[in-house]
N, C-alpha and C positions, 0 to 999 in steps of 0.2 A: 174583627171576630166578635160575635155576640154571645152572651150567656143565655141560660134558660129564661131569665127574666127579660131578655131582649136588649140589654144594654151592651155597649161596646166594652170590651175588656180594657181596663186602664192600666198602663204600664208606666211607672215612674222611672225615668232614666236619669241617674245621678252621676255626673262627671263634670269636673271643672274645665276639662279640655273641650273647647267649643267645637273643634272639628270632630273629635270622637263622639261627643254628645249628639251632634247633628247627624252623624252617620248612623248611630244606633236608633235615633228617633225615626229617621227615614226607613230604616230596616223594619222596625216593628210596625210602622204605619203602613208599609207596603203589604202587610199581611192582614190589615183591617183592624189592628189594635189602635186604641187612642193613646198616644204618647204624651207624657207629662214631663217636659224637660226641666231638670233641676241642676243648677251649677254648684250647689253646695248643700250642706246638711240643713241649714235654715230653710231653704226653699223646699226641701223634701218634707220636713216636718210641717210646714205650712200647707203643703198639698195633702198630707195625711189628715191634718186637722180639718181641712176644708171639705173633704168628701171621700168617697170610695176610691181606694187604690187596690187593684187586684194582684199586683206583683211589683217588686222593686228590683231594678238592676242597679247595683250599688258599687261604684268604684271605691277602692280603699283609700286612695289619696285625695283628700278634699281640703280646701283652703281653711275651713273653719273647725273641722273635727276629723278625727281618725275614723275611717270607715268601720273598724271593729266596734268602736264605742257607739257609733250610730246604730249598727245592727243590734247591739245589746239593748239599747234603749227601746228600739222598736219591739224586739222580742219580749221585753218585760211586760208589755201590755197588748201585744197583737200576734196573731199567727199568720199574718200576711206573708206569702212566700218571698224569700230574698235570694237573689242570685248575685254573689259577690264577683267583682271583676278586678283583676290586678295584674300588673306586670311581674309580680313576684310569684313564682311557681313552686316554691319550696314546700316540703311536707308540713313544716311548722305553721306556715300561714294557712294552709288548708285545714289543718287540725284545729287551729284557733277559730277558723270560720265555722267548723262543725260544732265546736264547743259552745259557741255563741248561739247557734241555731240557724245558720244559713242552710238553704235547701240545695244549693249547688255553688260551684266555684269555677270560674272561667278565667283562663290565663291569656293576657294580651301578648302579642296580637292574635286576634281570633277571626275566624271566618264568619261572615254575617249569617250564613246558613246554619253554621254550628250554633251560634247564639240563639237563633230562632228555634232550632230543634230543642235546645235546653229549656227555653221559655215555654214552649208547647208541652214538653214532657212534665215540667213542674206544675203547670196549670192543670194538665190532665190528671196527674197523680194527686192533686189537692182538690179535685172536683170542681175546678173553676174554669174549665176549658170551653164550656158552652156546648160541647158535643154530647152531653149526658142526656139521655132520653128519660121520660117520666118513669119512675120506678114503680113496681108493683107494691102493694101494701105490705107484703111479706118479703123480707130480705134476709140474706145470709148473715149469720153472726156467731160469736163465741162469748161465753161467760166464764169468768173465774173470780172467785172470792169477792163477789159484788160488782166487779167491773164488767162492762159489756162492750164488745167490739162489733161495730156495724161494718162489715166488709165492703158492702156496696157503696155506702156513703163515706167510707174511710173515716170513721169517727169512733172515738173511744170515750165512754162515759164512766166516771168513777162511781163508787158506791153511793154517793150523794145524788147521782143522776145528772150531774153537770158535765158537759162535754169538756174534754181536756185539750189543751193547746199542744199538739204534737206536730213536729215537722214531718215532711215527707219521709226522710230517712228513719226517723224514730218510729213512725207508724209501720213502715216496711219491716224494720227489725223486730218489732213487737209481734207482728203477724207471723214472721218466720219462726220465732221462738214458740209462740203459743200453738202454732200449727204442728209443731213437732214436740209438744209437751212430753216430758219424761225421757226424751232422747238427748244425748250430748251432741251438740253441733260445734264443729271446729270453726275457727275464725275464717278459714278459706271457704268453708261451706256457707257461712253467713254472708261473706262478701259476695259470693255467687248469687245468693238469694236476694240480696238487698241493693246491689249497685244499680245505679240508673243507667239506662241505655246511653252509650256514648260518653259516660263520665269515667274519669280515672279513679281507680280505687287503690287503697294501700292498707297495710296491715293494721295500723293504729286506728283506722276508721271505726272498726267494730268496738274497740275498747272505749273510745270516746262516746260512741252512741250508747253503749251499755251503761256507762256512768250517767249520762243524761236521762236515760229511761228510768234507772233506779231512783234518781232524785225525784222523778215525777210520780212513780207508781208505788214505790216502797215506803212503808212507814218509817223505816230507818235505812237509808241508803248504805250506811257503813256495815250493816248486818242484814243483808238482803234475804228475803224469804221466797220471792218469786223467781228471780233470775240468779241462779247459783253458779259460781265459777268452779269448773273442774280443772284443777291445776295441770297444765301441760296438755290439756285436751280441748278445752273450749268452754261453752256455756250450756246450761240446761234450764228449761222452764220447769219448775219443780212443784207446781200445785195442780190439782185436777182442773181440767178444762171441759166445758160442756158446749156442744154445738147447739145453737138455738135459732129460731126464727125471730127476726126483729120486726116489730110492728111499725106501721106508717108514722 
């Protein structure tokens, strides 16, 4: 699969189990992606340092580092999409993955078609899927308190004009809140608006994402001004929002 620039999308496949790693590599390669096999965290970081990586499929059990710490290290300096893979399917692990900044979480054993669907969905929602056609100069957007949201490019710029590193789920949640500014949205409603097709959702997801969003857009996450909690009801985006056209 190629991107707008014509390059094949590069997927880093990180798993110390040779059979699993080979199977995933074959699966993504069969769809036209360029697979980068990595048996441990060191190999992944070498691949990231060597050049472009469009998405990381990351197993949580690696011989040299815990997968959660690997994801945290990546997320500290990069917005590259991460799909975590684990044999542990409990809510705690999923929540930890969200808190760190993973874009999806797949439980072993998984169907190869399911994994491909998750990969394509994440690439599509992060604008890396190669299927995006040339955009017109004017695009849809919203503005609030100096922040600008480019809905077509799925990008948020702060008051300083610098693009912010938001995960797929964080962007979707922000758009859901901003699009209903002034209205209280329940957790169930936000789950319906933000969950990825085919992905499992659970109640704590929204609370985790709200916390992460507040840390990124609020001046003081402990005393939020934009995303206000309505006890027993849900959340409300509590500042004026203006619909705008975003230039090229």
